[in-house]
N, C-alpha and C positions, 0 to 999 in steps of 0.2 A: 503493500500499499503506499510506504512511503517512497519507494522508488518512482512509483507512478506519479506521486504528487509532485515530486521533484521534476520529473520529466514534464509534467504539465506546465509548471512554474516556468522552467527555462523556456519551453516554447512560447508561453504567454509574454516573457520578456523579450524574445526575440521578435516576435510580432509587433510589440509596441516600439521596439527601437527602430524596426523597418518603418513604421507608419511615421514615427518621429522624423527620421530622416527625409522621408518623401515630403512631408508638411513643413520641414525646417523648423519644428518645435524643439527650444532647447530642453535639456534633460532636467529632472527635478531639481538637482543640485544647482544647476545655473540659474533655474526659476525662482528658487529661495533667495538668491543675492539680489533680485529686483525688488 
C-alpha cells in the first residue's frame, strides 16, 4: 500500500511540474517569496 501511495504521489508531482512549466507558474517556494 505504501509503495502504491508513493508511486501515486510521485506521479502527481510530476504532472503538476509539467503543467507548471507549460503555464510558466513559479513553484510554491518562489510563490511564497512574493
